[in-house]
C-alpha positions as CSV (number, residue, x, y, z in Angstrom):
1,M,8.3,13.1,5.8
2,V,8.3,11.9,9.4
3,V,5.0,13.7,9.9
4,A,3.6,12.1,6.8
5,Y,4.7,8.7,8.0
6,V,3.1,9.2,11.5
7,V,-0.1,10.5,10.1
8,L,-0.5,8.0,7.3
9,D,1.0,4.8,8.7
10,G,-0.2,5.9,12.1
11,F,-3.8,5.0,11.3
12,D,-2.6,1.6,10.1
13,L,-0.9,1.0,13.5
14,G,-3.9,2.2,15.3
15,A,-6.2,0.0,13.3
16,G,-3.9,-2.9,14.1
17,A,-4.0,-2.0,17.8
18,I,-7.8,-2.2,17.9
19,H,-8.1,-5.1,15.4
20,L,-9.1,-7.6,18.0
21,I,-11.3,-5.2,19.9
22,V,-13.5,-3.9,17.0
23,G,-13.5,-7.2,15.1
24,K,-15.2,-10.0,17.0
25,T,-15.7,-12.3,14.0
26,D,-13.5,-13.3,11.1
27,A,-15.7,-11.2,8.7
28,E,-15.5,-8.1,10.9
29,R,-11.7,-8.4,11.3
30,G,-11.5,-8.8,7.5
31,S,-13.3,-5.5,7.1
32,V,-10.6,-3.8,9.2
33,I,-7.9,-5.3,7.0
34,R,-9.7,-4.2,3.9
35,A,-10.1,-0.7,5.2
36,I,-6.3,-0.3,5.3
37,G,-5.4,-3.0,2.8
38,P,-4.9,-0.8,-0.3
39,V,-2.7,1.7,1.5
40,W,-0.9,0.2,4.5
41,D,2.3,-0.9,2.7
42,G,2.5,2.3,0.6
43,N,2.3,4.4,3.8
44,E,5.6,2.8,4.9
45,V,7.3,4.5,2.0
46,W,7.5,7.7,4.0
47,L,9.6,5.9,6.7
48,L,12.0,4.6,4.1
49,A,12.1,8.0,2.4
50,A,12.9,9.8,5.7
51,G,15.7,7.4,6.3
52,G,17.1,8.0,2.8
53,V,17.0,11.7,3.2
54,L,18.6,11.4,6.6
55,Y,21.4,9.4,4.9
56,F,22.3,12.0,2.2
57,A,21.4,15.2,4.0
58,F,22.6,14.5,7.6
59,P,25.0,11.6,7.4
60,L,26.5,12.0,10.8
61,L,23.1,12.0,12.4
62,Y,22.2,8.9,10.4
63,A,25.4,7.1,11.5
64,S,25.1,8.1,15.1
65,S,21.4,7.4,15.6
66,F,21.6,4.0,13.8
67,Q,24.6,3.0,15.8
68,G,23.2,4.2,19.2
69,F,19.7,2.9,18.6
70,Y,20.8,-0.4,17.0
71,L,18.9,-2.6,19.4
72,P,15.5,-0.8,19.2
73,L,15.9,-0.4,15.5
74,M,16.3,-4.2,15.2
75,I,13.2,-4.6,17.3
76,V,11.3,-2.2,15.1
77,L,12.4,-4.0,12.0
78,W,11.2,-7.3,13.3
79,L,7.9,-5.7,14.4
80,L,7.4,-4.2,10.9
81,M,8.0,-7.7,9.4
82,L,5.7,-9.4,11.8
83,R,3.0,-6.9,11.1
84,A,3.3,-7.5,7.4
85,I,3.3,-11.2,8.0
86,G,0.2,-10.9,10.1
87,I,-1.7,-9.1,7.3
88,E,-0.5,-11.1,4.3
89,F,-0.5,-14.6,5.8
90,R,-4.0,-14.0,7.2
91,L,-5.3,-13.3,3.7
92,H,-3.8,-16.5,2.4
93,S,-4.8,-18.9,5.2
94,E,-8.0,-21.0,5.1
95,S,-7.6,-22.2,8.6
96,S,-9.6,-20.3,11.2
97,V,-6.9,-21.2,13.8
98,W,-4.1,-19.8,11.8
99,R,-6.1,-16.7,10.8
100,G,-6.7,-16.0,14.5
101,F,-3.0,-16.5,15.2
102,F,-2.0,-14.0,12.5
103,D,-4.7,-11.5,13.7
104,V,-2.9,-11.6,17.1
105,I,0.5,-11.1,15.5
106,F,-0.8,-8.1,13.5
107,S,-2.4,-6.5,16.5
108,V,0.4,-7.0,19.0
109,A,3.1,-5.9,16.5
110,S,1.1,-2.7,15.6
111,A,0.6,-1.7,19.3
112,L,4.3,-2.3,20.1
113,L,5.4,-0.3,17.1
114,A,3.4,2.6,18.4
115,V,5.1,2.4,21.8
116,F,8.6,2.1,20.3
117,F,8.1,5.0,18.0
118,G,6.8,7.2,20.9
119,A,9.8,6.1,23.0
120,A,12.1,7.1,20.2
121,L,10.7,10.6,20.1
122,G,11.0,10.7,23.9
123,N,14.7,9.8,23.5
124,V,15.3,12.7,21.1
125,V,13.6,15.3,23.3
126,R,15.2,14.0,26.5
127,G,18.7,13.7,24.9
128,V,21.1,10.8,24.5
129,P,24.6,10.2,26.0
130,L,26.6,11.5,23.0
131,G,30.4,11.6,23.3
132,K,33.0,13.9,21.7
133,D,33.0,11.8,18.5
134,G,29.3,12.3,18.0
135,Y,28.4,8.6,18.8
136,F,26.6,7.0,21.7
137,F,25.3,3.7,23.1
138,E,22.2,3.1,25.1
139,A,21.1,-0.1,26.8
140,L,17.4,-0.9,26.5
141,W,17.1,0.3,30.1
142,T,19.4,1.1,33.0
143,N,17.9,2.4,36.3
144,W,14.7,3.9,34.7
145,R,15.9,7.4,35.7
146,V,16.6,10.4,33.5
147,G,20.2,11.4,33.7
148,T,23.5,11.7,31.8
149,D,23.6,8.0,31.1
150,P,20.0,6.9,30.5
151,G,18.5,3.8,28.9
152,I,16.3,3.8,25.9
153,L,13.4,3.1,28.2
154,D,13.0,5.2,31.4
155,W,10.0,6.7,33.1
156,Y,10.0,9.7,30.6
157,T,10.3,7.7,27.4
158,V,7.6,5.2,28.7
159,I,5.2,8.2,29.1
160,A,6.1,9.2,25.5
161,G,5.4,5.6,24.4
162,V,2.0,5.6,26.1
163,V,1.1,9.0,24.5
164,A,2.0,7.5,21.1
165,L,0.0,4.3,21.7
166,V,-3.1,6.1,22.9
167,A,-2.9,8.8,20.2
168,L,-2.4,6.3,17.3
169,T,-5.1,4.0,18.7
170,I,-7.6,6.9,18.5
171,H,-6.2,7.9,15.1
172,G,-6.7,4.3,13.9
173,A,-10.2,4.1,15.4
174,L,-11.2,7.3,13.7
175,Y,-10.0,5.9,10.4
176,V,-11.7,2.6,10.9
177,S,-15.0,4.4,11.8
178,L,-14.6,6.5,8.6
179,K,-14.1,3.5,6.4
180,T,-16.5,0.9,7.9
181,E,-20.2,0.5,8.8
182,G,-22.3,-1.6,11.2
183,K,-20.9,-3.1,14.4
184,V,-17.2,-2.5,13.5
185,N,-18.0,1.2,13.0
186,Q,-19.9,1.4,16.3
187,R,-17.1,-0.4,18.3
188,A,-14.4,1.9,16.7
189,R,-16.4,4.9,17.7
190,R,-16.7,3.6,21.2
191,V,-12.9,3.2,21.4
192,V,-12.5,6.9,20.6
193,F,-15.0,7.9,23.4
194,V,-13.3,5.7,25.9
195,L,-9.7,6.8,25.1
196,W,-10.2,10.5,24.5
197,P,-10.0,11.4,28.2
198,V,-6.9,9.2,28.5
199,L,-5.3,11.1,25.6
200,L,-6.1,14.4,27.2
201,A,-4.5,13.3,30.5
202,V,-1.4,11.8,29.0
203,T,-0.8,14.7,26.6
204,F,-0.7,17.2,29.6
205,A,1.3,14.6,31.6
206,S,3.9,14.4,28.8
207,L,4.1,18.2,28.6
208,A,4.6,18.5,32.4
209,A,7.2,15.7,32.3
210,T,9.1,17.4,29.4
211,L,9.2,20.7,31.2
212,Y,10.5,18.9,34.3
213,I,13.3,17.1,32.7
214,R,14.2,19.6,30.0
215,P,13.0,23.1,30.9
216,E,15.2,24.6,28.1
217,V,12.6,23.4,25.5
218,L,10.8,26.7,26.3
219,V,13.7,28.8,25.1
220,N,12.7,28.7,21.4
221,Y,9.1,29.5,22.3
222,Q,10.2,32.5,24.4
223,R,12.5,33.7,21.6
224,V,9.7,33.3,18.9
225,P,6.3,33.7,20.6
226,A,4.5,32.7,17.4
227,G,5.6,29.2,18.3
228,F,3.0,29.0,21.0
229,A,0.5,28.6,18.1
230,I,1.7,25.0,18.0
231,P,0.5,23.9,21.4
232,S,-2.6,26.0,20.9
233,L,-3.4,23.9,17.8
234,V,-2.8,20.8,19.8
235,A,-5.5,21.9,22.3
236,I,-7.8,22.9,19.5
237,A,-7.3,19.6,17.7
238,L,-8.1,17.6,20.9
239,V,-11.3,19.5,21.3
240,G,-12.0,19.0,17.6
241,I,-11.6,15.3,17.8
242,L,-14.3,15.0,20.5
243,H,-16.6,17.5,19.0
244,Y,-16.6,16.2,15.5
245,H,-16.8,12.6,16.7
246,R,-19.8,13.4,18.8
247,T,-21.6,15.1,15.9
248,N,-20.8,12.1,13.5
249,K,-18.6,14.2,11.3
250,E,-16.1,11.3,10.8
251,K,-13.9,12.9,8.2
252,L,-13.4,16.1,10.2
253,A,-12.7,14.1,13.4
254,F,-10.0,12.2,11.5
255,L,-8.5,15.4,10.1
256,A,-8.5,16.9,13.7
257,S,-6.5,13.8,14.7
258,C,-4.0,14.4,11.9
259,V,-3.6,18.0,13.1
260,Y,-3.0,16.7,16.6
261,L,-0.2,14.3,15.5
262,A,1.4,16.8,13.2
263,C,1.5,19.6,15.8
264,M,2.8,17.2,18.6
265,L,5.7,16.3,16.3
266,G,6.1,19.9,15.1
267,G,6.1,21.2,18.6
268,A,8.9,18.8,19.6
269,A,11.0,19.8,16.6
270,F,10.5,23.5,17.3
271,A,11.5,23.0,20.9
272,V,14.8,21.3,20.2
273,Y,15.8,23.3,17.1
274,P,18.5,23.6,15.9
275,D,19.4,20.4,17.6
276,V,18.4,17.2,15.8
277,L,19.8,14.9,18.6
278,P,20.4,16.6,21.9
279,A,23.1,15.3,24.2
280,S,22.4,14.4,27.8
281,T,26.1,14.7,28.5
282,G,26.3,18.4,27.6
283,E,25.0,20.8,25.0
284,Q,28.5,21.0,23.4
285,Y,28.1,17.4,22.3
286,S,24.6,17.8,20.7
287,L,24.1,17.1,17.1
288,N,22.4,19.9,15.2
289,I,21.5,20.9,11.6
290,Y,24.9,22.5,11.2
291,N,27.5,20.0,12.4
292,T,25.7,17.0,10.9
293,A,24.8,18.4,7.4
294,T,26.5,17.1,4.3
295,G,28.5,19.4,2.0
296,S,26.8,22.3,0.2
297,Y,27.2,20.7,-3.3
298,A,25.8,17.4,-2.3
299,M,22.9,19.1,-0.5
300,H,22.0,21.2,-3.6
301,V,22.1,18.2,-6.0
302,A,20.2,16.0,-3.6
303,F,17.5,18.6,-3.1
304,V,16.8,18.8,-6.8
305,W,16.3,15.1,-7.0
306,W,14.2,15.2,-3.8
307,I,11.8,17.7,-5.4
308,F,11.1,15.2,-8.3
309,G,10.8,12.3,-5.9
310,I,8.5,14.0,-3.5
311,A,6.3,15.2,-6.3
312,I,5.9,11.6,-7.6
313,A,5.2,10.3,-4.1
314,V,2.6,12.9,-3.3
315,G,0.9,12.4,-6.7
316,Y,0.8,8.7,-6.2
317,F,-0.8,9.0,-2.7
318,V,-3.4,11.4,-3.9
319,F,-4.3,9.0,-6.7
320,L,-4.4,6.0,-4.3
321,F,-6.6,7.6,-1.7
322,R,-9.0,8.9,-4.3
323,M,-9.3,5.5,-5.9
324,F,-10.1,3.8,-2.6
325,K,-12.3,6.5,-1.1
326,G,-15.5,5.6,0.6
327,K,-16.5,2.9,3.0
328,V,-15.7,-0.8,2.9
329,S,-18.7,-2.7,1.7
330,E,-19.7,-6.1,3.0
331,A,-18.9,-7.6,-0.3
332,G,-15.3,-6.4,0.1
333,G,-15.3,-3.5,-2.3
334,Y,-15.4,0.3,-1.8
335,G,-18.6,2.3,-1.9
336,H,-18.7,6.0,-2.7
């Protein structure tokens, strides 16, 4: 569900990050909003669903992470609200000044959300200062170094945030180019060409940084060599993004970006397994799928309800994306 959220709401965040770049006029910015308009709020369902599953399946992880990440979670909550305000208020304002103001709010909030989500993943991979009781606290930053008592932001998590920002910006640009025409499409395509070398560089930089601060992430890959297929798919997806984008195969380029994001997250999960929140204070304090799971009976009951819920959600999203397929027309509708 986290992968679904990043892939689906990720292109909304990316579209927001490039909103002021690809849309030079009010009409052009309106086409960007219409491209994501039918789906952006629905995409956030996956974030809520992931939080709900975390609550009933791994309650200790839910309690520990929400307590320790309280400050960044509040920042993320405000950014999510500001992003929604930017979209909705823009649509209801007749003043060009206020529409421009809400365009800036939408764009800045989207970019900052990408950074904070990336930094959150960086915290999970790096580890947090968990105590014996399974709880922790992190300041927003301390000395910017990676150690036993780190801050939420340090040099490593900032790299993770930059990777997320660049990757989601490209993801959003690919989606905007898939859904629009004319000058907006051309500018979105140009964003991808400019940022692709940056994504390549920061991807390998993040890999090198991860191996430097946490070399034990290779243990699972060495134990199960098939896991090396994940970074291989990351490399293939990176090449696919550029190749399909150059050959004007917009849908395949976007799908390659989806594979890249899914494999980056999957690779991180594979590396830390069975931990779900590693401890920087010692492996004995780490939270894993065993010491954070709810009881067997509750897990079985919840899983049954989860199957029905996920089936409804998947069906709804298939219906939604099929209904609004095609490019945004100048008149505001969808062509096929």
